[in-house]
C-alpha positions as CSV (number, residue, x, y, z in Angstrom):
1,M,-0.2,0.1,-0.1
2,N,1.2,3.3,-0.7
3,V,1.9,5.4,2.2
4,G,2.4,8.6,0.9
5,T,4.0,11.6,2.1
6,V,3.8,11.6,6.2
7,L,5.0,15.3,8.0
8,L,7.4,14.5,10.8
9,F,6.2,16.3,14.2
10,P,8.1,17.5,16.7
11,K,8.0,15.1,19.8
12,M,5.3,16.5,22.3
13,E,6.7,16.8,25.8
14,T,4.5,14.7,28.3
15,K,3.6,15.2,32.2
16,E,3.3,12.0,34.4
17,P,0.3,10.0,33.3
18,S,-2.3,11.7,36.1
19,L,-1.2,15.3,34.7
20,R,-1.1,14.9,31.2
21,L,-2.8,17.4,28.8
22,H,-5.0,16.2,26.3
23,H,-4.6,17.4,22.7
24,Y,-8.0,18.2,20.8
25,V,-7.1,17.0,17.1
26,G,-9.5,18.5,14.4
27,L,-9.3,16.6,10.7
28,D,-10.5,17.7,7.5
29,V,-11.3,14.8,5.6
30,S,-11.1,14.2,1.7
31,K,-11.2,11.3,-0.2
32,D,-7.6,11.0,-0.4
33,K,-5.9,13.4,2.0
34,I,-6.6,14.5,5.8
35,A,-5.6,18.2,7.0
36,V,-4.4,18.0,10.5
37,A,-4.4,20.4,13.2
38,V,-4.0,20.3,16.8
39,A,-5.0,22.5,19.7
40,D,-3.1,21.9,22.9
41,E,-5.6,22.0,26.4
42,G,-5.7,25.6,27.5
43,R,-5.9,28.8,25.6
44,T,-2.9,28.4,23.4
45,K,-3.4,29.2,19.5
46,A,-4.5,25.9,17.4
47,R,-1.5,25.3,14.8
48,Y,-1.5,23.3,11.7
49,I,0.4,20.3,11.8
50,G,0.2,19.4,8.0
51,M,-1.4,17.3,5.4
52,I,-1.5,13.4,5.3
53,S,-2.4,10.6,3.5
54,Y,-5.7,8.9,3.9
55,T,-4.5,5.5,4.4
56,V,-3.8,3.4,7.7
57,E,0.0,3.5,8.2
58,A,-0.1,7.4,7.7
59,I,-2.8,7.6,10.5
60,R,-1.0,5.3,13.1
61,H,1.8,7.0,11.9
62,L,0.1,10.5,13.3
63,V,-1.3,9.0,16.0
64,K,2.1,8.2,17.8
65,K,3.6,11.2,17.1
66,L,1.2,13.3,18.6
67,G,1.1,11.3,21.9
68,G,-0.5,8.5,23.9
69,A,-4.2,7.5,22.8
70,D,-5.5,8.7,26.2
71,Q,-4.2,11.9,25.4
72,L,-5.9,12.5,21.9
73,R,-9.1,14.0,21.6
74,V,-10.4,13.9,17.7
75,C,-13.0,15.1,15.6
76,Y,-14.1,14.9,11.5
77,E,-17.4,16.5,10.1
78,A,-19.1,14.0,8.8
79,G,-19.0,13.5,5.0
80,P,-18.8,11.0,1.9
81,T,-16.0,9.2,3.0
82,G,-18.6,7.9,5.8
83,Y,-17.3,6.3,9.6
84,G,-14.4,3.8,8.6
85,L,-11.5,6.4,9.9
86,Y,-14.0,6.6,13.0
87,R,-13.8,3.0,13.8
88,L,-10.0,2.9,12.9
89,L,-9.2,5.6,15.4
90,K,-11.9,3.8,17.7
91,S,-9.9,0.6,17.5
92,M,-6.4,2.4,18.5
93,D,-8.7,3.4,21.7
94,I,-8.8,6.8,20.9
95,E,-11.6,8.9,21.7
96,C,-13.1,10.7,18.7
97,E,-16.8,12.0,17.5
98,V,-18.1,12.6,14.0
99,I,-19.3,16.1,13.8
100,A,-22.7,17.4,12.2
101,P,-21.5,19.6,9.6
102,S,-24.9,21.7,9.8
103,L,-24.1,22.8,13.5
104,I,-20.8,23.9,13.5
105,P,-20.3,27.7,14.2
106,R,-20.0,30.4,11.5
107,K,-18.6,33.6,11.6
108,P,-20.6,36.3,9.4
109,G,-18.7,37.4,6.6
110,E,-16.3,34.1,6.6
111,K,-15.3,34.0,2.7
112,I,-12.2,32.2,2.9
113,K,-12.4,28.6,3.4
114,T,-9.4,25.9,2.7
115,D,-8.3,22.2,4.1
116,K,-5.7,24.2,6.7
117,R,-8.5,26.5,8.0
118,D,-11.1,23.9,8.7
119,A,-8.9,21.4,10.1
120,L,-7.8,24.8,12.7
121,K,-11.5,25.6,13.1
122,L,-12.4,21.9,14.1
123,A,-9.4,21.9,16.9
124,T,-10.5,25.0,18.2
125,L,-14.2,24.6,18.6
126,Y,-13.8,21.1,19.9
127,R,-11.7,22.7,22.5
128,A,-14.4,24.6,23.2
129,G,-16.9,22.2,23.5
130,E,-19.1,24.3,20.4
131,L,-19.0,21.3,18.3
132,T,-22.0,18.6,18.0
133,P,-21.3,15.1,17.1
134,I,-23.7,13.1,15.3
135,Y,-24.6,8.7,16.3
136,V,-22.6,6.4,14.6
137,P,-24.4,3.6,13.8
138,T,-22.8,0.2,14.2
139,E,-21.2,-1.7,11.0
140,D,-24.7,-4.1,11.0
141,D,-27.0,-0.4,11.2
142,E,-25.0,1.0,8.3
143,A,-25.5,-2.3,6.0
144,L,-29.3,-2.0,6.7
145,R,-29.5,1.6,6.2
146,D,-27.5,1.7,2.9
147,L,-30.1,-1.2,1.7
148,V,-33.2,1.1,2.3
149,R,-31.7,3.9,1.0
150,A,-30.6,2.1,-2.5
151,R,-34.4,1.0,-2.5
152,E,-35.5,4.7,-2.2
153,D,-32.8,5.4,-4.9
154,V,-34.2,2.9,-6.9
155,K,-38.1,4.2,-5.9
156,E,-37.1,7.5,-7.7
157,D,-35.6,6.1,-10.5
158,E,-38.5,4.4,-11.4
159,L,-40.8,7.5,-11.1
160,R,-38.4,9.7,-13.3
161,A,-38.7,6.5,-15.9
162,K,-42.4,6.2,-15.6
163,H,-42.1,10.4,-16.1
164,R,-40.0,10.5,-19.3
165,L,-42.5,7.3,-20.4
166,T,-46.2,9.1,-20.2
167,K,-44.5,12.1,-21.2
168,F,-43.3,10.4,-24.9
169,L,-46.5,9.5,-25.2
170,L,-48.2,12.6,-24.5
171,R,-46.2,14.2,-27.2
172,N,-47.1,11.6,-29.7
173,E,-50.6,12.3,-28.9
174,I,-51.2,8.7,-27.9
175,K,-53.9,7.9,-25.0
176,P,-54.8,4.7,-23.3
177,P,-58.1,3.6,-23.0
178,E,-60.9,5.3,-21.8
179,G,-61.5,4.1,-17.8
180,T,-57.9,2.7,-17.6
181,R,-55.8,3.7,-14.6
182,K,-52.2,4.0,-15.0
183,W,-49.8,1.1,-14.3
184,T,-52.7,-1.2,-13.7
185,V,-52.6,-4.6,-15.2
186,K,-54.8,-3.4,-18.2
187,Y,-52.5,-0.1,-18.6
188,W,-49.3,-2.7,-18.7
189,D,-51.0,-4.8,-21.7
190,W,-52.0,-1.6,-23.4
191,L,-47.8,-0.3,-23.3
192,N,-47.0,-3.8,-24.2
193,S,-49.6,-3.8,-27.4
194,L,-48.8,-0.7,-28.5
195,K,-46.9,-0.5,-32.4
196,F,-44.9,2.4,-34.1
197,D,-44.9,3.1,-37.8
198,R,-41.6,4.9,-37.6
199,S,-38.3,3.0,-36.2
200,P,-36.9,6.0,-34.3
201,S,-40.4,6.3,-32.1
202,R,-40.4,2.0,-31.8
203,I,-36.4,2.5,-30.1
204,A,-37.3,5.2,-28.3
205,F,-40.2,3.8,-26.5
206,Q,-39.1,0.2,-26.5
207,E,-36.0,1.9,-24.4
208,Y,-38.2,3.9,-22.2
209,L,-40.3,0.5,-21.6
210,Q,-37.2,-1.5,-20.9
211,Q,-35.8,1.1,-18.6
212,L,-38.7,1.1,-16.2
213,K,-39.2,-2.7,-16.3
214,E,-35.2,-3.1,-15.0
215,F,-35.8,-0.5,-12.5
216,Q,-39.1,-2.0,-11.3
217,Q,-37.2,-5.4,-11.1
218,R,-34.1,-4.2,-8.9
219,L,-37.2,-2.8,-6.6
220,K,-38.4,-6.8,-5.6
221,I,-34.6,-7.5,-5.3
222,L,-33.9,-5.0,-2.4
223,E,-37.3,-4.7,-1.0
224,K,-37.4,-8.7,-0.6
225,E,-34.2,-7.9,1.2
226,I,-35.6,-6.1,3.1
227,E,-38.4,-8.5,4.1
228,N,-35.8,-10.8,5.3
229,Q,-34.7,-8.4,7.5
230,A,-38.0,-7.3,8.7
231,K,-38.2,-11.8,9.7
232,E,-34.8,-12.4,10.5
233,G,-32.4,-9.3,10.8
234,A,-31.1,-8.5,14.2
235,H,-33.7,-5.6,14.2
236,A,-36.3,-8.1,13.1
237,P,-38.2,-7.5,16.7
238,M,-38.3,-4.1,16.9
239,I,-39.4,-3.7,13.0
240,Q,-41.9,-6.5,13.8
241,T,-43.2,-4.0,16.7
242,L,-43.1,-0.7,14.6
243,M,-45.5,-2.3,12.0
244,T,-48.5,-2.6,14.7
245,L,-48.8,1.1,14.0
246,R,-51.0,2.1,11.1
247,G,-49.3,3.5,8.3
248,V,-46.0,1.7,8.9
249,A,-45.6,-1.7,7.1
250,V,-42.5,-3.3,6.6
251,I,-40.8,-1.1,4.5
252,T,-41.2,1.9,6.8
253,A,-40.7,0.0,10.1
254,T,-37.8,-1.0,8.6
255,S,-36.5,2.0,6.8
256,L,-37.3,4.2,10.9
257,V,-35.3,1.3,12.3
258,A,-32.5,1.3,9.7
259,E,-32.3,5.1,9.7
260,I,-32.4,5.6,13.7
261,G,-30.6,3.0,14.8
262,S,-30.8,3.0,18.4
263,F,-34.2,4.8,20.4
264,D,-32.1,4.3,23.4
265,R,-30.7,8.2,22.4
266,F,-33.8,9.3,22.9
267,L,-35.1,10.2,26.7
268,T,-37.8,11.6,25.6
269,P,-40.4,11.8,22.9
270,Q,-40.2,15.3,22.5
271,H,-36.0,14.7,22.0
272,F,-37.3,12.5,18.9
273,M,-39.6,14.7,17.5
274,S,-36.9,17.4,17.6
275,Y,-34.5,14.4,16.2
276,T,-37.1,14.5,13.0
277,G,-37.1,18.3,12.4
278,L,-40.8,18.4,12.5
279,V,-41.2,20.7,15.8
280,P,-42.1,24.1,14.6
281,S,-39.0,26.8,14.5
282,E,-39.2,29.5,17.5
283,N,-38.5,33.4,17.4
284,S,-39.4,34.3,20.9
285,S,-38.2,37.4,23.2
286,G,-39.9,38.5,26.6
287,S,-43.4,37.8,26.7
288,T,-43.8,37.3,22.9
289,R,-43.5,33.7,21.3
290,K,-43.6,33.3,17.7
291,L,-43.5,29.7,15.8
292,G,-42.6,29.4,12.3
293,E,-41.9,26.7,9.8
294,I,-41.0,23.2,10.9
295,T,-37.2,22.9,11.9
296,K,-36.2,20.6,9.3
297,T,-33.6,19.8,11.4
298,G,-31.7,16.0,12.0
299,N,-32.8,12.9,9.4
300,R,-34.9,13.7,6.3
301,H,-35.2,10.6,5.7
302,V,-37.2,9.5,8.7
303,R,-38.9,12.9,8.0
304,K,-40.2,11.7,4.9
305,L,-41.4,8.4,6.2
306,L,-43.4,10.0,9.0
307,I,-45.0,12.4,6.7
308,E,-45.9,9.6,4.5
309,A,-47.4,7.1,7.4
310,A,-49.6,10.1,8.8
311,W,-51.2,10.2,5.6
312,S,-52.8,6.5,6.5
313,Y,-54.6,8.8,10.1
314,R,-57.4,10.6,7.4
315,Y,-59.3,7.3,7.6
316,Q,-61.6,6.3,10.7
317,P,-59.9,4.1,13.0
318,A,-59.8,0.6,12.5
319,V,-58.1,-3.0,12.5
320,K,-58.5,-4.9,9.7
321,G,-56.7,-6.5,6.4
322,E,-53.1,-6.2,6.8
323,L,-53.1,-4.1,10.0
324,K,-54.5,-7.0,11.5
325,K,-52.0,-9.9,10.4
326,R,-49.4,-7.6,11.4
327,Q,-50.7,-6.9,15.0
328,K,-51.0,-10.6,15.9
329,D,-49.3,-12.4,18.7
330,H,-47.8,-8.7,20.4
331,P,-48.5,-7.7,23.9
332,T,-51.8,-5.6,24.9
333,N,-49.4,-2.5,26.1
334,V,-48.3,-2.4,22.4
335,L,-51.5,-2.8,20.8
336,G,-53.4,-0.2,23.1
337,I,-50.6,2.4,21.9
338,S,-51.4,1.3,18.2
339,W,-55.1,2.0,19.2
340,K,-55.0,5.1,20.7
341,A,-52.5,6.7,18.2
342,Q,-55.4,6.1,15.3
343,N,-58.0,7.4,17.3
344,R,-55.6,10.4,18.3
345,L,-54.3,11.3,15.6
346,H,-57.5,11.1,13.5
347,T,-59.6,13.1,15.5
348,K,-56.2,15.8,15.0
349,Y,-55.7,15.7,11.5
350,F,-59.8,16.6,11.6
351,R,-59.8,19.3,14.4
352,L,-56.8,21.0,12.2
353,L,-58.8,20.8,9.1
354,G,-61.8,22.8,11.0
355,R,-60.0,25.7,11.9
356,G,-59.0,26.1,8.8
357,K,-55.4,24.7,8.2
358,E,-53.9,23.3,5.1
359,S,-54.2,19.5,4.5
360,G,-50.3,19.6,4.6
361,K,-49.8,21.6,7.2
362,A,-52.4,19.3,9.8
363,I,-50.5,16.0,8.4
364,T,-47.1,17.6,9.3
365,A,-48.8,18.3,12.7
366,V,-50.0,14.6,13.3
367,A,-46.7,13.0,11.7
368,R,-45.0,15.0,14.6
369,E,-47.2,13.2,17.2
370,L,-47.2,9.7,15.0
371,A,-43.4,10.3,16.3
372,G,-44.1,9.9,19.6
373,F,-46.3,6.9,19.5
374,I,-43.2,5.5,17.8
375,W,-40.9,6.4,20.2
376,A,-43.6,5.3,22.9
377,I,-43.8,1.8,21.0
378,A,-40.2,1.4,20.7
379,N,-39.2,2.2,24.5
380,E,-42.8,-0.2,25.7
381,S,-42.2,-3.5,23.6
382,T,-40.0,-6.4,25.0
383,Y,-37.3,-5.4,22.3
384,G,-37.2,-2.2,23.0
385,S,-36.8,-2.3,27.6
386,N,-34.2,-5.1,26.8
387,K,-31.9,-3.3,24.5
388,S,-28.0,-3.4,25.5
């Protein structure tokens, strides 16, 4: 493996083990390189160490030069490089945190951005306790999250393919038989029967149609694996428990568990609601309190899942069909929460409509309370209460 260029560092003075000072290390990580800066404990100015290659050997050499594992506190921004560096440092018994980029304080008028400046800024703010770390999933959780996000990506590709195909038909003034709903079996039979006189049109249509079929085939493969994980995976008990809620079937439940990882990190339902970004923003001063649009902070995938699930609470509370099957053999305390959610959220939706709220805003409010019920079920279930 090519180690690359590693800068030589002056050996730092060490105190007696009980008196050792901490070194706060800020790493600006890119695909091939890492910019390194260190802020020593105290009020001294952070110093730039240099640039190293993003390799295991270079990182180990850096750690050896900076001091012992018990002295170092390392941080870097979450980004496309993932959590490999975090796991490597943890394996070396080094304290490391991955920082939320959107929550890093920024000075007004700050116009110059370089790797060196970013590393120095991270080290300085980390020492001051001004950075917000994110939750780092386990490797199993990350694998499950990759699966559900791959399915989400293919679902978006399928929608685009449908739009391309229908717009092609619209341009050519080709309409389905009257009374035929889009994407039903009858509609597909009609698509497969279409003929074109001109070769260019025929080839274009066949490619649009074939692309759509390929995306749908990929969806089947991904959804089959998601169903397997919901039945036999490490998080299967939690997934099955969340599926007792209306609007939370196998795809939604598995996606929620994959994105959240552990519900233990949310001490209250309000904490979980804030994480979803569905709580109103606030601008209050003195006796004046103003609430604005939702914050949209936190995990956008969870927020999207909750809003989609919330639409099912427009309908009258009932336990039948697929929901009844999903609730079979679950404890009464969990089923009680599920039934309470149906009644409360259905009532809330129509109460907000009665006050003149738009349906979209009403659904957002329902989704926020649904997050609270999800938290309650996760903490009420046997699986949730016995997590390590």
